[in-house]
C-alpha positions in Angstrom: 0.0 0.0 0.0 1.3 3.4 -0.8 0.4 7.0 0.1 -0.6 9.4 -2.6 -0.7 12.8 -0.8 1.1 14.6 1.9 4.3 13.7 3.8 4.0 11.1 6.5 4.6 12.4 10.0 7.0 10.8 12.4 4.2 8.6 13.7 2.2 7.9 10.6 -0.3 9.4 8.3 -1.4 12.9 7.4 -5.0 14.1 7.0 -6.4 13.1 3.6 -3.8 10.4 3.2 -5.0 7.7 0.8 -4.1 4.0 1.3 -4.1 2.0 -2.0 -3.9 -1.7 -2.1 -0.8 -2.8 -4.1 0.1 -6.2 -5.6 -3.4 -7.1 -6.8 -5.9 -9.3 -5.1 -4.9 -12.7 -6.5 -3.1 -15.5 -4.8 0.1 -17.2 -5.9 0.4 -17.5 -9.7 0.3 -20.9 -11.4 4.1 -20.6 -12.0 4.7 -19.9 -8.3 2.5 -22.8 -7.3 4.3 -25.2 -9.7 7.6 -23.9 -8.5 6.7 -24.7 -4.9 5.4 -28.1 -5.8 8.5 -29.0 -7.8 10.8 -27.9 -5.0 9.0 -30.2 -2.5 9.3 -33.1 -5.0 13.1 -32.5 -5.3 13.4 -33.3 -1.6 13.0 -37.0 -2.4 15.6 -37.1 -5.2 19.1 -38.6 -4.8 20.5 -35.2 -5.7 18.9 -33.6 -2.6 19.9 -36.5 -0.5 23.5 -36.0 -1.6 23.3 -32.3 -0.7 22.4 -33.3 2.9 25.6 -35.2 3.3 28.7 -33.8 5.0 30.6 -33.6 8.2 28.6 -34.2 11.3 29.2 -32.4 14.6 30.3 -34.1 17.7 28.8 -31.4 19.9 27.4 -27.9 19.9 29.7 -24.9 20.3 27.3 -23.4 22.9 23.8 -23.8 24.3 21.8 -20.5 24.1 19.1 -19.6 26.6 15.4 -19.6 25.7 14.3 -16.1 26.7 10.6 -17.1 27.0 8.7 -19.3 29.4 6.4 -22.1 28.2 2.9 -23.0 29.0 2.8 -24.6 32.4 -0.4 -26.6 31.8 0.9 -28.1 28.6 4.2 -28.9 30.3 2.4 -30.6 33.2 0.4 -32.6 30.7 3.7 -33.9 29.2 4.9 -35.0 32.6 1.6 -36.9 32.9 2.1 -38.7 29.6 0.0 -36.5 27.3 0.6 -33.9 24.7 -2.0 -31.1 24.9 -2.8 -28.3 22.4 -5.8 -26.0 22.3 -8.1 -28.4 24.1 -7.0 -31.4 22.1 -4.8 -34.1 23.7 -2.9 -37.2 22.6 -1.4 -39.9 24.8 2.4 -40.0 24.3 2.4 -43.8 24.5 0.2 -44.0 21.4 1.8 -41.1 19.4 3.0 -42.1 16.0 5.0 -39.4 14.2 4.7 -41.3 10.9 1.0 -40.9 10.9 0.0 -37.9 13.0 -3.8 -37.8 13.1 -3.9 -34.2 14.5 -5.0 -30.8 13.3 -2.5 -28.7 11.4 -1.7 -26.4 14.3 -1.2 -29.4 16.6 1.1 -31.0 14.0 3.2 -27.8 13.9 3.5 -27.8 17.7 4.7 -31.4 17.7 7.0 -31.2 14.7 8.7 -28.0 15.6 9.4 -29.3 19.1 7.9 -26.1 20.6 6.7 -28.4 23.4 10.3 -28.6 24.7 9.8 -25.0 26.0 6.7 -26.1 27.9 8.4 -29.1 29.4 11.5 -27.2 30.5 9.3 -24.7 32.3 7.9 -27.2 34.7 10.4 -30.1 34.8 14.0 -30.4 36.0 16.5 -31.8 33.6 16.4 -35.2 35.3 12.7 -35.4 35.1 12.2 -33.9 31.7 15.0 -35.5 29.7 13.5 -39.0 29.6 10.2 -37.6 28.2 12.0 -35.4 25.7 14.4 -38.1 24.6 11.6 -40.6 24.2 9.7 -38.3 21.9 12.9 -37.4 20.1 13.6 -41.1 19.4 10.2 -41.6 17.9 10.6 -38.6 15.7 14.1 -39.7 14.5 12.7 -43.1 13.5 9.9 -41.6 11.6 11.6 -38.6 9.9 15.3 -38.4 10.3 16.0 -40.2 7.0 12.8 -39.4 5.1 12.9 -35.9 3.6 9.2 -35.2 3.0 6.1 -33.6 4.4 5.6 -31.2 7.2 8.5 -32.6 9.2 10.9 -31.2 6.6 9.1 -27.9 5.9 11.8 -25.2 6.0 9.9 -23.0 8.6 9.4 -26.0 10.8 13.1 -26.8 10.6 13.9 -23.2 11.5 11.8 -23.4 14.7 13.1 -26.9 15.4 16.8 -25.9 15.3 16.0 -23.0 17.7 14.2 -25.3 20.1 16.7 -28.2 19.8 19.7 -25.9 20.5 18.0 -23.9 23.3 16.8 -27.0 25.1 19.8 -29.3 24.2 20.1 -30.5 27.8 16.7 -32.2 27.5 17.4 -34.0 24.3 21.2 -34.7 24.7 21.5 -36.0 28.2 21.5 -39.6 27.2 24.7 -41.7 27.5 23.7 -43.6 24.4 26.3 -42.4 21.9 24.4 -43.7 18.9 21.3 -41.7 19.9 23.3 -38.5 20.5 25.1 -38.9 17.2 21.7 -39.4 15.4 20.4 -36.2 16.9 23.4 -34.1 16.0 23.6 -35.7 12.5 20.0 -34.9 11.9 20.5 -31.3 13.1 23.3 -30.9 10.6 21.1 -32.4 7.8 18.3 -30.0 8.7 20.7 -27.0 8.4 21.8 -28.2 5.0 18.2 -28.5 4.0 17.7 -24.9 4.9 20.8 -23.8 2.9 18.7 -24.4 -0.2 15.1 -24.2 1.1 15.0 -21.1 3.3 14.5 -18.6 0.5 11.8 -20.8 -1.1 9.6 -20.7 1.9 6.4 -18.5 1.6 7.2 -14.9 2.6 6.4 -13.6 6.0 6.9 -15.2 9.4 7.5 -18.6 7.8 10.5 -17.4 5.8 11.9 -15.5 8.7 11.7 -18.7 10.8 13.6 -20.6 8.2 16.4 -18.1 8.1 16.6 -17.7 11.9 17.0 -21.5 12.2 19.7 -21.5 9.5 21.7 -18.7 11.3 21.3 -20.5 14.6 22.9 -23.6 13.0 25.7 -21.4 11.7 26.4 -20.0 15.1 26.2 -23.2 17.1 27.5 -26.0 14.8 31.3 -26.1 14.5 32.6 -24.6 11.2 29.3 -22.7 10.6 30.6 -19.2 10.0 30.1 -19.2 6.2 26.5 -20.4 6.8 26.0 -17.6 9.4 27.1 -14.9 6.9 24.9 -16.4 4.2 22.0 -16.6 6.6 22.4 -13.0 7.8 22.0 -11.8 4.2 19.0 -14.0 3.7 17.3 -12.9 7.0 17.7 -9.2 6.0 15.9 -10.0 2.7 13.2 -12.0 4.5 12.5 -9.2 6.9 12.4 -6.6 4.1 9.6 -8.6 2.4 7.8 -9.5 5.6 7.5 -6.0 7.1 6.1 -2.6 6.0 8.3 0.4 6.6 6.3 1.3 9.7 7.1 -2.1 11.2 3.8 -3.9 10.6 3.6 -7.3 9.0 2.6 -7.4 5.4 0.1 -10.1 6.3 -1.5 -7.5 8.6 -1.8 -10.2 11.2 -0.7 -9.1 14.7 0.0 -12.7 15.8 2.4 -13.1 12.8 4.3 -9.9 13.9 4.4 -11.3 17.4 5.9 -14.6 16.1 8.6 -12.7 14.2 9.5 -10.6 17.2 9.8 -13.9 19.2 12.0 -15.4 16.5 14.4 -12.5 16.6 14.4 -12.5 20.4 15.4 -16.2 20.4 18.0 -15.6 17.7 19.5 -12.8 19.8 20.3 -15.4 22.5 22.1 -17.6 20.0 24.3 -14.6 19.2 24.8 -13.9 22.9 25.9 -17.5 23.5 28.8 -16.8 21.1 29.3 -13.3 22.6 28.2 -11.7 19.4 25.6 -9.0 18.7 22.4 -9.4 16.7 23.0 -8.0 13.2 21.9 -4.4 12.5 19.2 -5.2 10.0 17.5 -7.5 12.6 17.9 -4.8 15.4 16.5 -2.2 13.1 13.5 -4.4 12.2 12.8 -5.0 15.9 12.9 -1.3 16.5 10.1 -0.9 14.0 8.2 -4.0 14.9 7.6 -3.4 18.6 5.8 0.0 18.3 3.6 -1.5 15.6 2.9 -4.5 17.8 2.1 -2.4 20.8 -0.2 -0.3 18.7 -2.7 -3.2 18.3 -2.7 -3.9 22.1 -5.6 -2.9 24.3 -5.5 -1.0 27.5 -4.7 -4.2 29.4 -1.7 -4.5 27.0 -3.1 -7.7 25.5 -3.2 -8.2 21.7 -6.4 -7.5 19.9 -8.1 -9.9 17.4 -7.3 -9.1 13.8 -6.8 -11.0 10.5 -7.7 -14.4 11.9 -5.6 -14.1 15.1 -7.0 -14.5 18.5 -6.3 -12.4 21.6 -2.9 -12.9 23.2 -2.7 -12.2 27.0 -0.7 -9.2 28.2 1.7 -11.3 30.1 2.8 -13.1 26.9 3.1 -9.9 24.9 5.1 -8.3 27.7 7.4 -11.3 27.9 8.2 -11.2 24.2 8.7 -7.5 24.1 11.0 -7.6 27.1 13.0 -10.4 25.4 13.6 -8.1 22.3 15.1 -5.4 24.5 13.1 -2.7 22.7 11.6 0.0 24.9 9.1 2.2 23.1 5.6 3.5 22.9 2.7 2.2 20.8 2.4 3.3 17.2 -0.8 5.4 16.9 -0.9 6.0 13.2 0.3 3.3 10.8 0.2 4.4 7.1 0.9 0.8 5.8 0.3 -1.5 8.7 -3.1 0.0 8.6 -4.2 0.1 12.2 -5.2 3.4 13.8 -5.2 3.9 17.5 -7.0 6.4 19.7 -6.6 6.8 23.5 -8.4 8.8 26.1 -8.3 8.2 29.9 -8.3 4.4 30.4 -9.9 3.8 27.0 -8.2 2.4 23.8 -9.7 2.2 20.4 -8.1 0.2 17.6 -9.4 0.5 14.0 -8.7 -1.4 10.8 -8.2 1.5 8.4 -6.7 -0.3 5.4 -7.6 -2.8 2.7 -7.2 -6.5 3.6 -3.8 -8.1 3.0 -3.2 -9.4 -0.5 -3.9 -13.1 -0.7 -0.3 -14.2 -1.5 1.0 -13.0 1.9 -1.7 -14.3 4.3 -3.4 -17.5 5.2 -7.0 -16.9 6.4 -7.3 -13.1 5.9 -10.4 -11.4 6.9 -12.8 -8.8 5.4 -12.6 -6.5 8.3 -12.0 -3.0 6.8 -13.3 -0.2 9.1 -14.0 -2.5 12.0 -12.8 -1.5 15.5 -12.2 -2.8 18.9 -12.7 -0.7 22.1 -11.5 -1.3 25.7 -12.0 0.5 29.0 -9.1 -0.5 31.2 -9.0 -4.3 31.6 -12.5 -4.7 30.0 -13.0 -5.2 26.3 -16.3 -3.6 25.4 -16.4 -3.9 21.6 -14.4 -6.7 19.9 -14.2 -8.8 16.7 -15.1 -12.5 16.9 -11.5 -13.2 15.8 -9.5 -16.5 16.0 -10.2 -18.0 12.5 -6.6 -19.3 12.3 -6.2 -20.3 15.9 -9.7 -21.7 16.6 -10.1 -25.0 18.3 -10.0 -27.9 15.8 -13.2 -29.1 17.3 -15.1 -26.2 15.8 -17.0 -26.9 12.6 -15.2 -25.8 9.4 -18.2 -23.6 8.4 -18.0 -21.7 11.7 -14.3 -21.1 11.4 -14.7 -19.7 7.9 -17.6 -17.5 9.2 -15.1 -15.9 11.6 -13.4 -14.3 8.6 -16.5 -12.5 7.3 -17.3 -8.9 7.6 -20.3 -9.8 9.9 -17.9 -11.3 12.4 -16.3 -7.9 12.9 -17.6 -4.7 14.5 -18.5 -2.8 11.4 -21.2 -2.3 8.7 -22.3 -5.1 6.3 -24.4 -4.2 3.2 -27.0 -6.7 2.0 -25.5 -9.4 4.2 -22.3 -9.5 2.1 -18.6 -9.2 2.7 -16.7 -5.9 2.0 -14.0 -8.1 0.4 -14.9 -11.4 -1.1 -13.8 -14.7 0.6 -13.4 -17.2 -2.2 -14.2 -20.9 -2.1 -10.5 -21.8 -1.9 -10.1 -19.6 1.2 -8.3 -16.8 -0.5 -9.4 -13.2 -0.6 -11.0 -11.9 -3.8 -12.2 -8.5 -5.0 -13.6 -5.9 -2.8 -11.9 -3.1 -0.8 -9.1 -1.7 -3.0 -8.9 1.8 -1.6 -9.2 3.4 1.8 -9.3 7.1 2.4 -8.3 8.3 5.9 -8.1 11.5 7.8 -7.3 12.0 11.5 -7.3 14.8 14.0 -6.3 14.9 17.6 -6.5 17.5 20.4 -6.6 17.5 24.2 -10.4 17.3 24.0 -10.8 14.4 21.6 -9.4 12.3 18.9 -11.2 11.8 15.6 -10.8 9.3 12.7 -12.7 9.5 9.5 -12.2 6.7 7.0 -14.0 5.2 4.0 -13.7 2.2 1.8 -14.9 1.2 -1.7 -15.6 -2.5 -1.1 -19.3 -2.1 -1.9 -19.1 0.3 -4.9 -19.0 -2.2 -7.7 -21.9 -4.3 -6.4 -24.1 -1.8 -4.7 -22.9 1.7 -5.7 -22.1 2.8 -2.2 -19.0 3.9 -0.3 -19.0 3.1 3.5 -17.7 6.0 5.5 -17.1 5.7 9.3 -16.4 8.6 11.7 -15.2 7.8 15.2 -14.6 10.4 18.0 -13.2 9.5 21.4 -13.2 12.1 24.1 -10.0 13.0 25.9 -11.2 11.4 29.2 -12.1 8.2 27.4 -15.7 8.2 28.7 -17.5 8.7 25.4 -17.2 7.3 21.9 -19.3 8.8 19.2 -19.7 7.3 15.8 -21.4 7.8 12.4 -21.7 5.2 9.6 -22.7 6.5 6.2 -23.4 4.9 2.9 -22.6 7.4 0.1 -23.6 6.9 -3.5 -20.7 6.4 -5.9 -20.2 4.8 -9.3 -22.8 3.8 -11.9 -24.3 0.7 -10.4 -27.6 1.2 -8.6 -29.8 -1.6 -7.5 -33.5 -0.9 -7.8 -35.3 -0.2 -4.5 -33.6 -0.1 -1.1 -30.5 -2.0 0.1 -30.5 -3.4 3.6 -27.6 -2.9 5.9 -26.5 -3.9 9.4 -24.0 -2.4 11.8 -22.7 -4.9 14.3 -21.0 -4.2 17.6 -19.7 -7.5 19.1 -19.5 -7.3 22.8 -16.5 -8.6 24.8 -16.6 -11.5 27.2 -18.7 -10.9 30.3 -20.3 -7.7 28.9 -24.1 -7.9 29.5 -26.5 -5.9 27.4 -30.0 -4.9 28.4 -32.4 -2.9 26.2 -34.0 0.4 27.2 -37.7 0.9 27.1 -37.6 3.0 23.8 -35.7 0.3 22.0 -33.0 2.7 20.8 -30.5 2.2 23.5 -28.8 -0.6 25.6 -27.2 -0.6 29.0 -23.9 -2.5 29.0 -22.7 -3.9 32.3 -19.0 -4.4 32.2 -16.9 -6.9 34.3 -15.5 -4.8 37.1 -18.7 -2.8 37.7 -18.6 -0.1 35.1 -21.8 0.8 33.2 -21.9 2.1 29.6 -24.9 3.1 27.5 -25.1 2.6 23.8 -27.6 4.8 21.9 -28.5 5.0 18.2 -30.4 7.7 16.5 -33.5 6.7 14.5 -32.7 3.2 13.5 -33.6 -0.3 14.8 -31.4 -1.7 17.6 -31.4 -5.4 18.6 -29.4 -7.5 21.0 -28.4 -10.8 19.5 -26.2 -13.8 20.3 -22.5 -13.7 19.2 -19.3 -15.5 20.1 -15.7 -14.6 20.7 -12.7 -16.9 20.3 -10.5 -16.7 23.4 -6.7 -17.1 23.5 -6.9 -20.9 23.6 -9.1 -21.0 20.5 -12.3 -21.8 22.4 -15.6 -20.2 21.5 -17.1 -18.0 24.3 -20.8 -17.1 24.1 -21.3 -13.4 24.0 -23.8 -10.8 22.7 -23.8 -8.3 19.9 -25.7 -5.0 19.3 -27.1 -4.9 15.8 -28.4 -1.7 14.2 -30.4 -2.4 11.0 -31.8 -0.2 8.3 -32.1 0.3 4.6 -30.3 2.6 2.2 -32.2 4.5 -0.5 -30.5 5.4 -3.8 -29.3 8.6 -2.2 -27.5 6.7 0.7 -28.0 6.5 4.4 -26.4 7.7 7.7 -26.6 6.3 11.2 -25.3 8.1 14.3 -24.6 6.3 17.5 -22.8 6.9 20.8 -21.3 4.8 23.5 -21.0 6.7 26.9 -19.8 5.6 30.3 -22.5 6.1 32.9 -20.4 5.3 35.9 
C-alpha cells in the first residue's frame, strides 16, 4: 500500500492520506504454485539426499538460553504422559510421528518441538530428559531419513533448530552415543536442507523462521561461520519482504508480527551464546516492529483480534517485548500496517483502516476493513469475533470460515455480504481496494474518518465511518454513512446492518424506547449505547479466546435500509459510571 498525498509524519499518516492496495488481489500465480510443488518433489531425489551429506558435529559450540517461558499446563500434561494443544490431547504412548492424526496447528506444535519449552518450564533436567528423549527417538525413527512432508518444511526446521539448541540439555542428556550422534547428525542435515530451502519458503513469518534457524545452526554447529554470513543476508531480505516500513507485518496479522518478534528474540540469545551482537538489520527491524505491535494492544496490554488471530494475554506480549530489548511507545498511526489507535483516559480504540492483505502473503485473511475494537481499562467492550486461524480444531469448518467474514467484525455489512470477497479456496478476492483516511487529535478528543470502496462495484455505495473518542475516554461517538458512488444502482432499497460484538462478560439490556442498551462491564462499570433513528437489537454472538475456544457473547445490531441517495446512522457509547 502506498500513500498518494502529503508527507508522513513521524508517527504515521497525514490528513487526507489515501491508502491504496498494491500487488493485486490474487493469490500465488500458477508458475509460483508449480515452483513450490516442484521444490518439494526434489526433496525426495538422490541429488537432494547427496546435498544433505557432509561432516557431522560431535557437539554444539554453545547452548543458548530460551528467553521465554512455556505454557505450564501443557508442560504438566507432558509429565503426565499427554501432549495437549488448544483443548486437544494425545497420549504419548500411542503417538505415531509417521501418521500424525492431529489438526495442522497441533502438528506444527509437535513437529517444531515447541513443546520442549513447555516441558522445560515445569520439569527439571532429570525429570524432563526421559520424556524429551523418548519423543525425540520416535521422531528420529519416523523422519530423520525421510525428507518429506511437514516434518521437513523449512519453517518447521527453522523453529526446530532454535528449540533443539536452546533445550539441548533435555534431548542430549543420554549416555547412548548412537542416539546422541543421530540427533546431531539430523540437526546438521536440517541445516543443509535450509541452505537451499529457506528462501523458497512463503514470505512472512515462515520465511523469517527458516532463516533464523539457519543462522542459529551457523552459530552453534562447528565450522558454521560461512553459513551464518549467508543466513544473515537471507534474513535481511526476508525481513524486508515480511515487514512494512512502519514495522507492521505485510500479512496485517498481529500474531504473525508477534511470532517474528519472538524469533528475533530467540536468535539474539544464539548470538549472545557466542558473545556476538544481533546484526543491525534485525535490530532495526525489531525497533520498527515493537511500536507497531504495541499499537494493536488494548488498555490491558493484550493483543487485539485481527486477521484471523485471537487475543494474546498481556503477560505473553510483555514477555516477548522484554526479550527483544526494545523499549518504546505504541504506534498510533500506521500508514501501511493500517491500524489506527485512539486513546483517552483508560480507553483504547483500535481501528482497521486499510484494505485487507493481498492473498499471497496471508493465510486466512479477513474482510474487516473499518471494523474497530474498544476497551476500557482491563475490560474489552467492543471486539471482533477473531480467531479464525487459531480456533479449536473441534469447531465446525463452516463456523471457522464465518469468523473471517465482515459480519464477524464490528463494522457495517451491506446486503449481508462481505466488503471483500472470501473465495471458495479460502483466499481473498475482489472488494476493498482503496481506503481514504483523515485523522485529527487534540486535548479534548481524537477523531478518525475513513471510507472504503468495497461495496461500490456491487451496490454503488462507499462506506464511511467517523469515530470520535473524548480525551477522558468516557464517550465514543460514531457515524456510519453509505454514500452513492459509481454507476451501479440496485432498484429499490438495500438493507444494511452495523454490528458491535461485545466482549466476554459484557451484558447488554435494552431500554424501554428500543433505541439504547445498557452495558454492564466486568469490574462494575456501566456504559450506555444509543443509536439515533434506526432499529437496535441485541443478538447472540461468540468470541474466540486465547486458547481457540468459543465463548458465548452478545452483539448489538443496528439495522436499516439505504435508498438510492444513501443512508447515515449516528450512535454513541457513553460511560454512565
